[in-house]
C-alpha positions as CSV (number, residue, x, y, z in Angstrom):
1,M,1.0,13.2,-4.2
2,I,-1.9,11.8,-2.5
3,A,-3.0,8.3,-2.7
4,E,-6.1,6.2,-1.6
5,I,-6.4,2.7,-1.5
6,I,-9.8,1.3,-2.4
7,S,-10.3,-2.7,-1.5
8,V,-13.1,-4.0,-3.4
9,G,-14.9,-7.1,-2.2
10,T,-18.1,-8.1,-0.2
11,E,-15.9,-11.0,1.5
12,L,-13.5,-8.4,2.8
13,L,-16.7,-6.5,4.4
14,L,-18.2,-9.9,5.6
15,G,-14.8,-11.0,7.5
16,N,-14.0,-13.8,5.4
17,I,-10.7,-12.8,4.5
18,V,-7.9,-10.4,6.0
19,N,-7.3,-7.6,3.9
20,T,-3.3,-7.8,3.7
21,N,-3.3,-6.2,0.2
22,A,-4.0,-2.6,1.6
23,Q,-1.2,-2.9,4.4
24,Y,1.4,-4.1,1.6
25,I,0.7,-1.2,-0.9
26,S,0.5,1.4,2.3
27,K,4.0,0.1,3.2
28,H,5.4,0.6,-0.5
29,L,3.7,4.0,-0.8
30,A,5.2,5.3,2.3
31,D,8.6,4.0,0.8
32,L,8.0,6.1,-2.3
33,G,7.0,9.3,-0.2
34,I,3.7,9.1,-1.5
35,E,1.1,9.8,1.6
36,V,-2.3,7.6,1.9
37,H,-4.7,9.5,3.8
38,F,-7.2,7.4,3.7
39,Q,-7.7,3.4,3.0
40,T,-11.6,2.3,2.1
41,T,-13.3,-0.9,1.5
42,V,-16.4,-1.4,-0.4
43,G,-18.4,-4.1,-1.7
44,D,-19.1,-5.5,-5.3
45,N,-21.8,-3.1,-5.7
46,P,-21.6,-0.5,-8.6
47,K,-23.3,2.3,-7.2
48,R,-21.2,1.9,-4.0
49,I,-18.0,1.8,-6.1
50,R,-18.9,4.6,-7.8
51,S,-19.5,6.7,-4.8
52,V,-16.4,5.7,-3.3
53,L,-14.4,6.9,-6.4
54,D,-16.2,10.2,-6.2
55,I,-15.2,10.6,-2.8
56,A,-11.7,9.4,-3.1
57,Y,-10.8,11.7,-6.1
58,S,-12.1,14.7,-4.2
59,R,-9.4,14.1,-1.6
60,A,-6.6,12.2,-3.4
61,D,-4.6,12.4,-6.9
62,L,-4.1,8.7,-7.1
63,C,-6.5,5.8,-6.5
64,I,-5.3,2.2,-6.5
65,L,-8.1,-0.7,-6.5
66,T,-7.7,-4.1,-5.6
67,G,-9.9,-7.1,-6.2
68,G,-12.9,-7.6,-8.7
69,L,-10.9,-8.2,-12.0
70,G,-12.0,-12.1,-12.0
71,P,-14.6,-13.7,-14.4
72,T,-17.6,-14.3,-12.3
73,K,-20.5,-11.8,-12.3
74,D,-19.5,-10.2,-9.0
75,D,-16.2,-9.1,-10.5
76,I,-17.0,-5.6,-11.6
77,T,-14.3,-3.4,-10.8
78,R,-12.9,-3.2,-14.3
79,E,-16.3,-2.6,-15.9
80,M,-16.8,0.3,-13.3
81,I,-13.7,2.0,-13.8
82,I,-14.3,1.6,-17.6
83,S,-17.7,3.3,-17.3
84,Y,-16.3,6.1,-14.7
85,F,-13.6,7.4,-16.9
86,N,-15.6,7.0,-20.1
87,K,-13.0,4.4,-21.5
88,K,-13.9,1.9,-24.1
89,P,-13.3,-1.9,-23.3
90,V,-10.6,-3.4,-25.5
91,M,-9.3,-7.2,-25.7
92,D,-5.6,-7.5,-24.6
93,E,-4.2,-10.2,-27.2
94,E,-1.3,-11.0,-25.0
95,S,-3.4,-11.4,-21.7
96,V,-5.5,-13.7,-24.1
97,A,-2.7,-15.7,-25.2
98,N,-1.3,-15.9,-21.8
99,M,-4.7,-17.4,-20.5
100,R,-4.8,-20.0,-23.2
101,E,-1.5,-21.2,-22.3
102,R,-2.2,-21.2,-18.4
103,L,-5.5,-23.3,-18.9
104,N,-4.0,-25.6,-21.4
105,V,-1.5,-26.6,-18.5
106,I,-4.0,-26.4,-15.8
107,T,-7.1,-28.2,-17.3
108,D,-8.3,-29.4,-20.6
109,E,-11.3,-26.9,-20.2
110,T,-12.0,-24.7,-23.3
111,L,-11.7,-21.0,-22.9
112,R,-15.0,-20.0,-21.9
113,E,-16.5,-16.5,-22.6
114,S,-16.9,-15.7,-18.7
115,L,-13.0,-16.0,-18.8
116,L,-12.3,-13.8,-21.8
117,K,-13.6,-10.7,-19.6
118,C,-10.4,-11.1,-17.7
119,A,-8.4,-10.1,-20.7
120,T,-10.5,-6.9,-21.2
121,V,-8.8,-3.4,-20.4
122,P,-9.6,0.2,-20.6
123,D,-8.2,1.7,-23.8
124,E,-5.6,4.1,-23.8
125,S,-4.1,2.5,-20.5
126,I,-0.8,0.9,-19.3
127,I,-1.4,-2.7,-19.4
128,M,0.3,-4.6,-16.6
129,H,0.4,-8.2,-17.5
130,N,-0.2,-10.8,-14.9
131,H,2.4,-13.6,-14.8
132,N,0.9,-15.4,-11.9
133,G,-2.8,-15.4,-12.8
134,L,-5.2,-14.7,-15.5
135,S,-6.4,-11.0,-15.0
136,P,-4.0,-8.1,-15.9
137,G,-3.8,-5.1,-14.5
138,S,-4.1,-1.6,-15.5
139,I,-2.9,2.0,-14.9
140,M,-4.9,5.1,-16.3
141,E,-4.2,8.9,-16.5
142,D,-7.3,11.0,-16.9
143,Q,-7.3,15.0,-16.1
144,G,-4.7,14.8,-13.5
145,R,-6.3,11.6,-12.0
146,I,-4.5,8.4,-11.7
147,C,-6.2,5.0,-11.7
148,I,-4.4,1.5,-10.9
149,L,-6.3,-1.6,-11.1
150,L,-4.7,-4.5,-9.6
151,P,-5.8,-8.1,-8.8
152,G,-7.1,-8.8,-5.3
153,V,-5.2,-12.2,-4.6
154,P,-2.0,-11.3,-3.3
155,K,0.2,-13.6,-5.0
156,E,-0.7,-12.0,-8.0
157,M,-1.3,-8.4,-6.9
158,K,2.4,-8.4,-5.0
159,P,4.4,-9.2,-8.1
160,M,2.5,-7.1,-10.4
161,F,2.8,-4.1,-7.9
162,E,6.4,-4.6,-7.8
163,E,7.1,-5.2,-11.4
164,Y,5.0,-2.3,-12.9
165,V,3.5,0.0,-10.2
166,I,6.7,0.7,-8.1
167,P,8.7,1.9,-11.3
168,Y,5.7,3.9,-12.7
169,L,5.3,5.8,-9.4
170,R,8.8,6.2,-8.8
171,K,9.1,8.6,-11.9
172,L,6.2,10.8,-10.3
173,S,7.6,11.2,-6.8
174,D,10.3,13.4,-5.9
175,Q,10.7,12.4,-2.4
176,V,11.1,9.5,-0.2
177,L,9.9,8.5,3.5
178,V,12.6,6.6,6.0
179,S,11.6,5.3,9.2
180,V,13.7,4.1,11.7
181,D,12.5,2.4,15.1
182,I,13.8,2.6,18.6
183,K,12.9,-0.5,20.5
184,L,12.8,-0.3,24.2
185,L,13.1,-2.9,26.7
186,D,10.1,-5.1,27.4
187,F,8.2,-5.3,30.7
188,K,10.2,-8.4,31.7
189,H,13.3,-5.9,31.8
190,A,11.7,-2.7,32.9
191,S,8.8,-1.4,34.4
192,V,5.7,0.1,33.0
193,E,6.7,3.4,34.7
194,E,10.0,3.2,32.7
195,V,9.2,2.2,29.3
196,G,5.4,2.4,29.1
197,E,3.6,4.4,26.6
198,A,2.2,7.2,28.4
199,P,5.6,7.6,30.5
200,V,7.8,7.4,27.5
201,A,5.5,10.2,25.6
202,A,5.7,12.0,28.6
203,K,9.4,11.8,28.5
204,L,9.6,12.6,24.9
205,G,7.7,15.9,25.1
206,T,8.1,18.3,22.2
207,L,9.7,15.8,20.5
208,L,6.3,14.4,19.5
209,D,5.4,17.7,17.8
210,G,7.8,17.6,15.0
211,T,6.4,17.5,11.4
212,N,9.5,16.4,9.8
213,P,11.0,14.1,11.1
214,T,7.9,12.9,13.0
215,V,8.3,11.0,16.3
216,A,5.5,8.7,17.4
217,T,5.1,5.9,20.0
218,Y,3.5,2.6,19.2
219,I,2.9,-0.1,22.1
220,K,3.8,-3.7,20.6
221,D,3.0,-7.0,22.5
222,D,6.8,-7.1,23.3
223,G,7.1,-3.6,24.5
224,N,7.1,-0.1,23.4
225,L,8.6,1.3,20.3
226,I,9.6,5.0,19.2
227,R,9.3,5.4,15.4
228,I,11.2,8.1,13.7
229,T,10.0,9.1,10.1
230,A,11.6,11.7,7.8
231,K,10.6,12.6,4.5
232,A,13.3,13.9,2.0
233,S,14.4,13.9,-1.5
234,D,16.8,11.0,-1.3
235,E,17.5,8.3,1.5
236,E,20.8,9.6,2.7
237,T,19.0,13.0,3.5
238,A,16.3,11.7,5.3
239,L,18.9,9.7,7.4
240,E,20.6,12.8,8.1
241,M,17.9,14.4,9.4
242,I,16.7,11.3,11.4
243,R,20.1,10.9,13.2
244,P,19.8,14.1,15.6
245,V,16.4,12.9,16.5
246,I,17.5,9.7,17.6
247,D,20.1,11.1,19.9
248,A,17.5,13.4,21.3
249,C,15.0,10.4,21.7
250,K,17.6,8.4,23.3
251,K,18.6,11.0,25.9
252,A,14.8,11.7,26.9
253,V,14.2,8.3,27.5
254,G,17.4,7.0,29.0
255,E,20.0,5.0,27.0
256,Q,19.6,2.2,29.6
257,F,16.2,1.4,28.4
258,I,17.1,1.2,24.8
259,Q,17.1,-2.3,23.3
260,S,17.8,-1.6,19.7
261,V,18.0,0.9,16.8
262,S,16.7,-0.7,13.5
263,R,15.4,0.1,10.3
264,E,13.4,-2.6,8.2
265,E,14.4,-5.0,10.8
266,K,18.1,-4.4,10.3
267,A,20.2,-3.3,13.2
268,W,22.1,0.2,12.5
269,N,25.6,1.4,13.9
270,M,24.1,4.8,15.2
């Protein structure tokens, strides 16, 4: 399965906020074995959103959109998706009840019509209820295409993604991606000639040409990093594929220049 992440919001294009959602979603999709080939950011414009969807579905099976599900006039993502997939807008009564409860707690303001649009969802979709905000998300399947709508606010998006999206996608993906990082000594303890990105890449040689597992180098503020990533049917199989590549990388670079071998910031006994 190939996925594309579409972040909707003019404020993203203006640089008013940092797009942390795409990074978060990409990381979790990788853990699920779902490849992300493109990330797209588009403003709150109907024609441009439609154009982005056309392009995305020409190269991906799954589109995950964040942002534009709120109550204001420029929150148009939901309406665009309903139109794009020829769905009918329906009111999700559980979301309406949630909204009334939250507003009664937060303020004495009566429920306005503009807020009711937050509870509107595409018909025949899986509803993802928002326990941290007003707008529900939704999942649609249409002729082999999957579309997932999520709120743009990270504190709403992340819990919804973990509660609904991960279990849904886990059923569709039969592979996982596992990565292991080899951290080299920093430049205070070794020279650029020993642990710099170009010299390390030269030492790794044909190891960088592998397709599964893959080997890549990343330069960090505190030194160089070698990342080994494998795709397999399960985690243990992926780890078995990675172990000999770790040994080969250590031998190529030199054990004396290895600071640590870790996965998800947890040290391994390799």
